[in-house]
ZALOBA-757323 format. One line per 8 residues: for each residue y, z, x of C-alpha. Coordinates in nm, 3 decimals, padded with zeros to 5 digits, always signed. Layout:
// residues N
Y:Z:X; ...
//
This chain:
// residues 430
+00.707:-00.370:+00.240; +00.607:-00.298:-00.115; +00.796:-00.192:-00.418; +00.697:+00.176:-00.492; +00.786:+00.119:-00.852; +00.527:-00.158:-00.887; +00.263:+00.071:-00.746; +00.361:+00.353:-00.979
+00.339:+00.109:-01.284; +00.018:-00.055:-01.189; -00.165:+00.113:-00.908; -00.495:-00.070:-01.007; -00.334:-00.419:-00.944; -00.203:-00.295:-00.609; -00.544:-00.151:-00.497; -00.688:-00.506:-00.613
-00.450:-00.683:-00.399; -00.539:-00.452:-00.089; -00.904:-00.505:-00.172; -00.854:-00.888:-00.120; -00.733:-00.798:+00.221; -01.036:-00.591:+00.294; -00.856:-00.251:+00.256; -00.980:+00.060:+00.055
-00.787:+00.194:-00.246; -00.471:+00.326:-00.119; -00.247:+00.392:-00.439; -00.370:+00.755:-00.474; -00.241:+00.844:-00.134; +00.078:+00.646:-00.174; +00.157:+00.811:-00.511; +00.075:+01.154:-00.402
+00.316:+01.116:-00.110; +00.574:+00.960:-00.359; +00.523:+01.239:-00.609; +00.568:+01.520:-00.348; +00.878:+01.342:-00.214; +01.040:+01.305:-00.562; +00.946:+01.672:-00.648; +01.125:+01.785:-00.314
+01.428:+01.573:-00.407; +01.424:+01.720:-00.756; +01.404:+02.076:-00.633; +01.687:+02.020:-00.390; +01.900:+01.879:-00.670; +01.821:+02.185:-00.885; +01.902:+02.424:-00.620; +02.218:+02.253:-00.531
+02.325:+02.282:-00.907; +02.234:+02.650:-00.884; +02.425:+02.707:-00.579; +02.733:+02.517:-00.716; +02.722:+02.725:-01.038; +02.709:+03.062:-00.835; +02.988:+02.934:-00.590; +03.229:+02.906:-00.888
+03.158:+03.254:-01.002; +03.211:+03.413:-00.655; +03.580:+03.382:-00.689; +03.586:+03.525:-01.034; +03.379:+03.831:-00.921; +03.605:+03.886:-00.633; +03.927:+03.876:-00.853; +03.760:+04.115:-01.099
+03.686:+04.364:-00.824; +03.315:+04.371:-00.896; +03.192:+04.387:-00.531; +02.841:+04.446:-00.635; +02.834:+04.105:-00.827; +03.038:+03.938:-00.551; +02.784:+04.022:-00.270; +02.510:+03.922:-00.506
+02.657:+03.581:-00.578; +02.757:+03.535:-00.215; +02.410:+03.615:-00.085; +02.268:+03.371:-00.367; +02.480:+03.092:-00.247; +02.358:+03.140:+00.113; +02.005:+03.161:+00.016; +02.043:+02.824:-00.186
+02.201:+02.653:+00.113; +01.889:+02.747:+00.319; +01.663:+02.644:+00.040; +01.851:+02.318:+00.003; +01.830:+02.227:+00.349; +01.458:+02.312:+00.371; +01.393:+02.102:+00.061; +01.598:+01.805:+00.203
+01.419:+01.823:+00.530; +01.089:+01.813:+00.349; +01.187:+01.513:+00.136; +01.316:+01.333:+00.448; +00.981:+01.404:+00.623; +00.778:+01.277:+00.317; +01.001:+00.978:+00.281; +00.945:+00.877:+00.651
+00.565:+00.927:+00.597; +00.572:+00.725:+00.298; +00.774:+00.431:+00.450; +00.532:+00.428:+00.762; +00.238:+00.415:+00.541; +00.393:+00.114:+00.330; +00.519:-00.039:+00.656; +00.163:-00.065:+00.788
+00.028:-00.257:+00.471; -00.006:-00.613:+00.453; +00.149:-00.849:+00.181; -00.061:-00.899:-00.135; -00.203:-01.242:-00.136; -00.088:-01.492:-00.415; -00.320:-01.509:-00.694; -00.425:-01.866:-00.593
-00.511:-01.780:-00.243; -00.885:-01.839:-00.183; -01.100:-01.525:-00.101; -01.275:-01.538:+00.244; -01.348:-01.362:+00.559; -01.198:-01.590:+00.825; -01.077:-01.944:+00.909; -01.403:-02.091:+00.818
-01.318:-02.005:+00.442; -00.991:-02.180:+00.445; -00.946:-02.469:+00.189; -00.855:-02.822:+00.290; -00.576:-02.965:+00.035; -00.479:-03.271:+00.217; -00.583:-03.506:+00.491; -00.367:-03.783:+00.643
-00.460:-04.069:+00.888; -00.788:-04.129:+01.049; -00.891:-03.948:+01.356; -00.822:-04.144:+01.669; -01.152:-04.287:+01.828; -01.186:-04.472:+02.159; -01.450:-04.687:+02.317; -01.444:-04.454:+02.604
-01.502:-04.088:+02.664; -01.181:-03.903:+02.530; -01.021:-03.661:+02.777; -00.846:-03.323:+02.713; -00.463:-03.337:+02.793; -00.493:-03.168:+03.109; -00.772:-03.404:+03.243; -00.569:-03.732:+03.200
-00.451:-03.903:+03.516; -00.110:-03.978:+03.341; -00.058:-03.615:+03.308; -00.205:-03.435:+03.621; +00.104:-03.488:+03.842; +00.331:-03.337:+03.571; +00.132:-03.049:+03.443; +00.087:-02.785:+03.722
-00.106:-02.466:+03.624; -00.174:-02.365:+03.990; +00.194:-02.344:+04.064; +00.251:-02.148:+03.726; -00.022:-01.907:+03.826; +00.152:-01.844:+04.146; +00.471:-01.780:+03.989; +00.375:-01.588:+03.670
-00.011:-01.558:+03.647; -00.243:-01.721:+03.391; -00.139:-01.874:+03.057; +00.158:-02.030:+03.200; +00.248:-02.391:+03.316; +00.480:-02.592:+03.495; +00.590:-02.934:+03.348; +00.767:-03.199:+03.552
+00.869:-03.572:+03.562; +00.748:-03.775:+03.270; +00.555:-03.502:+03.098; +00.843:-03.265:+03.099; +01.081:-03.531:+02.961; +00.821:-03.622:+02.688; +00.808:-03.251:+02.601; +01.206:-03.248:+02.571
+01.192:-03.565:+02.369; +00.961:-03.418:+02.108; +01.176:-03.125:+02.042; +01.501:-03.327:+02.028; +01.313:-03.570:+01.777; +01.217:-03.289:+01.550; +01.568:-03.139:+01.549; +01.719:-03.464:+01.464
+01.485:-03.539:+01.166; +01.516:-03.164:+01.039; +01.907:-03.170:+01.067; +02.006:-03.536:+00.972; +01.742:-03.589:+00.705; +01.595:-03.258:+00.580; +01.918:-03.072:+00.546; +01.842:-02.801:+00.777
+02.116:-02.604:+00.975; +02.074:-02.636:+01.342; +02.098:-02.272:+01.488; +02.077:-02.132:+01.842; +01.972:-01.759:+01.852; +01.890:-01.502:+02.106; +01.528:-01.463:+02.231; +01.586:-01.094:+02.286
+01.611:-00.870:+01.984; +01.638:-00.509:+01.861; +01.333:-00.330:+01.765; +01.451:-00.307:+01.400; +01.457:-00.675:+01.384; +01.087:-00.688:+01.478; +01.021:-00.439:+01.194; +01.220:-00.653:+00.956
+00.989:-00.951:+00.975; +00.670:-00.751:+01.022; +00.573:-00.789:+01.397; +00.607:-00.392:+01.411; +00.471:-00.144:+01.372; +00.127:-00.291:+01.371; +00.144:-00.587:+01.615; +00.353:-00.455:+01.902
+00.071:-00.538:+02.148; +00.117:-00.911:+02.063; +00.461:-00.922:+02.193; +00.655:-00.830:+02.514; +00.914:-00.534:+02.525; +01.159:-00.503:+02.789; +01.224:-00.149:+02.973; +01.552:-00.107:+02.789
+01.399:-00.165:+02.446; +01.456:-00.519:+02.349; +01.180:-00.745:+02.237; +01.096:-01.101:+02.334; +01.071:-01.301:+02.020; +00.722:-01.432:+01.942; +00.910:-01.714:+01.731; +01.261:-01.779:+01.599
+01.137:-01.663:+01.266; +01.242:-01.315:+01.395; +01.614:-01.403:+01.465; +01.656:-01.665:+01.174; +01.509:-01.437:+00.891; +01.695:-01.137:+01.017; +02.029:-01.320:+00.985; +02.044:-01.158:+00.623
+01.926:-00.818:+00.747; +02.113:-00.555:+00.561; +02.322:-00.812:+00.376; +02.374:-00.880:+00.014; +02.476:-01.233:-00.011; +02.653:-01.426:-00.304; +02.419:-01.651:-00.527; +02.625:-01.952:-00.392
+02.501:-01.866:-00.047; +02.127:-01.977:-00.144; +01.941:-02.155:-00.042; +02.000:-02.119:+00.313; +01.792:-02.338:+00.538; +01.782:-02.297:+00.928; +01.607:-02.462:+01.212; +01.618:-02.356:+01.574
+01.446:-02.485:+01.888; +01.369:-02.185:+02.108; +01.141:-02.037:+02.401; +00.864:-01.804:+02.232; +00.668:-01.538:+02.403; +00.327:-01.383:+02.298; +00.086:-01.171:+02.484; -00.209:-01.332:+02.314
-00.370:-00.985:+02.334; -00.625:-01.079:+02.077; -00.717:-01.416:+02.228; -00.910:-01.310:+02.550; -01.126:-01.604:+02.670; -01.003:-01.842:+02.400; -00.845:-02.167:+02.503; -00.799:-02.086:+02.859
-00.796:-02.446:+02.967; -00.479:-02.637:+02.956; -00.162:-02.546:+02.757; -00.308:-02.492:+02.425; -00.257:-02.113:+02.419; +00.039:-01.991:+02.649; +00.236:-01.674:+02.691; +00.565:-01.881:+02.696
+00.604:-02.186:+02.485; +00.860:-02.372:+02.269; +00.874:-02.431:+01.902; +01.105:-02.581:+01.662; +01.111:-02.317:+01.381; +01.210:-02.358:+01.010; +01.330:-02.064:+00.819; +01.450:-02.060:+00.445
+01.619:-01.790:+00.236; +01.596:-01.852:-00.122; +01.632:-01.723:-00.474; +01.271:-01.582:-00.610; +01.251:-01.867:-00.850; +01.280:-02.129:-00.592; +01.050:-02.008:-00.315; +00.740:-02.183:-00.442
+00.898:-02.525:-00.461; +01.050:-02.441:-00.103; +00.720:-02.370:+00.052; +00.599:-02.716:-00.062; +00.911:-02.875:+00.063; +00.879:-02.707:+00.414; +00.516:-02.788:+00.433; +00.618:-03.149:+00.368
+00.867:-03.146:+00.648; +00.632:-03.041:+00.888; +00.361:-03.309:+00.779; +00.635:-03.577:+00.792; +00.695:-03.507:+01.160; +00.330:-03.588:+01.247; +00.317:-03.879:+01.032; +00.623:-04.030:+01.200
+00.443:-03.968:+01.517; +00.109:-04.132:+01.385; -00.094:-03.840:+01.433; -00.389:-03.774:+01.196; -00.387:-03.421:+01.041; -00.521:-03.202:+00.766; -00.356:-02.925:+00.563; -00.541:-02.619:+00.467
-00.458:-02.302:+00.251; -00.551:-01.990:+00.450; -00.791:-01.748:+00.283; -00.742:-01.386:+00.250; -00.925:-01.306:+00.565; -00.712:-01.548:+00.769; -00.371:-01.490:+00.597; -00.095:-01.341:+00.813
+00.017:-00.975:+00.776; +00.348:-01.049:+00.601; +00.260:-01.361:+00.408; +00.140:-01.411:+00.049; +00.055:-01.770:+00.118; +00.016:-02.003:+00.416; -00.039:-02.361:+00.473; -00.180:-02.438:+00.825
-00.134:-02.803:+00.947; -00.411:-02.902:+01.196; -00.342:-03.209:+01.411; -00.647:-03.422:+01.549; -00.703:-03.377:+01.915; -00.944:-03.638:+02.029; -01.012:-03.463:+02.353; -01.157:-03.165:+02.164
-01.298:-03.391:+01.892; -01.154:-03.155:+01.628; -00.840:-03.053:+01.427; -00.631:-02.777:+01.579; -00.355:-02.580:+01.426; +00.001:-02.710:+01.504; +00.210:-02.551:+01.237; +00.195:-02.260:+00.993
+00.422:-02.269:+00.684; +00.430:-01.945:+00.498; +00.585:-01.790:+00.204; +00.650:-01.402:+00.235; +00.807:-01.360:-00.110; +01.021:-01.042:-00.111; +00.793:-00.866:+00.150; +01.036:-00.928:+00.452
+01.337:-00.876:+00.235; +01.245:-00.532:+00.138; +01.183:-00.447:+00.499; +01.521:-00.586:+00.595; +01.708:-00.493:+00.271; +01.814:-00.841:+00.224; +01.954:-00.905:-00.134; +02.158:-01.142:-00.327
+02.407:-01.107:-00.626; +02.282:-01.313:-00.919; +02.531:-01.574:-01.061; +02.515:-01.407:-01.393; +02.645:-01.081:-01.242; +02.329:-00.894:-01.283; +02.198:-00.630:-01.051; +02.148:-00.740:-00.681
+01.792:-00.875:-00.621; +01.572:-00.915:-00.307; +01.568:-01.269:-00.162; +01.261:-01.454:-00.067; +01.187:-01.561:+00.280; +00.974:-01.863:+00.426; +00.923:-01.979:+00.780; +00.731:-02.247:+00.929
+00.680:-02.449:+01.261; +00.829:-02.778:+01.257; +00.648:-02.823:+01.494; +00.511:-02.620:+01.801; +00.643:-02.844:+02.073; +00.372:-02.792:+02.325; +00.099:-02.866:+02.095; +00.277:-03.165:+01.968
+00.288:-03.279:+02.333; -00.099:-03.223:+02.359; -00.158:-03.421:+02.040; +00.068:-03.706:+02.170; -00.101:-03.735:+02.510; -00.441:-03.709:+02.378; -00.414:-03.962:+02.094; -00.219:-04.200:+02.314
-00.466:-04.203:+02.607; -00.580:-04.544:+02.734; -00.892:-04.637:+02.928; -00.685:-04.696:+03.243; -00.561:-04.356:+03.252; -00.214:-04.432:+03.112; -00.067:-04.277:+02.783; +00.124:-04.489:+02.507
+00.401:-04.292:+02.354; +00.457:-04.313:+01.974; +00.747:-04.551:+01.865; +00.940:-04.268:+01.707; +01.001:-04.136:+02.060; +01.107:-04.449:+02.218; +01.474:-04.397:+02.153; +01.456:-04.044:+02.297
+01.313:-04.193:+02.615; +01.559:-04.478:+02.647; +01.324:-04.736:+02.555; +01.038:-04.640:+02.766; +00.695:-04.655:+02.597; +00.422:-04.524:+02.819; +00.337:-04.297:+03.104; +00.133:-04.488:+03.375
-00.194:-04.347:+03.539; +00.042:-04.244:+03.835; +00.249:-04.025:+03.598; +00.559:-04.263:+03.578; +00.739:-04.332:+03.259; +00.789:-04.707:+03.204
//
């Protein structure tokens, strides 16, 4: 959500920001609605003052016995009440129209965000490790002998349809170990507070973080109005929805391991093989709530947390800054971290770490009281995968594959598997 005062003060800058998102100038339409809304409010206030003045005179006219004046004033008060009601109704309708318009507009990209049309224009800012190579043909995760008995897409399709999976045995255990490893690192070393949240939320929570109104087709809604969360970003960020916290509350850093649900409405035909793009998956999600002056440093900090998980797993990756054409709706800056998948012979996204600034906070009305006692200010919000568990599983399997069909497991996961170090070609953990 955008600050209407900033649009009033510098409409050209606002239009320039929207232009970087590929949108035509909108400040004229926004300010016309705003002016009409404010005019209706002012007219209602003026009419109310006139009605109050007339109401005070009604009693005096009655007491003086001036029936003509009494009836005139009484009629005036009644007319003003009708006028005020109509003006307030007009102002409310204009306010709703203005809010709907602003709710549908994306965040303004940061000044340092590269301009571009799509993912091909993203800019690499870091590369770690060397892509795994083999002296045999690398297989994709679902082709590996070690995996075939523990990754069942046919049964999942029978149960639920396409883009679902059933994990079992060693593969399911490795999937669980990855999530536990990530949570332990984030809570014990990175200072994040482990949090368990619902996966069903009210509609206003989806508005708060920007999934609605524009992207409802990307998520699932139940028959009674709840929405299934596409990520724990929704619940963790909305903890401060409608709240004004003390300065001492900040920064607040959360991490949650949850099921996530996405319709993948815009990905028809993409990544249909294997478990890369599913309707139901798990993520370990990080969310930070900060003071405005701290959010830039927090973004770098969170990016480092996600990168560190991959480094501990020995997985090569690269980090890119998303260009304006690939930037998410509610974000002003996003770092995508892409892990090397030898089966695909390319880097694929495994984490997005994003800074929303005050964009989500305005939608949620989330503020804090500055320590100096000044006027309450909007907080800044950030979120990032730390990591997507299923994609981490894919990366571990593909990078650890051996010529005999087995998979070597990264050393960091050995304690979570009670010292076991590999999955045999027959699918056994040993």
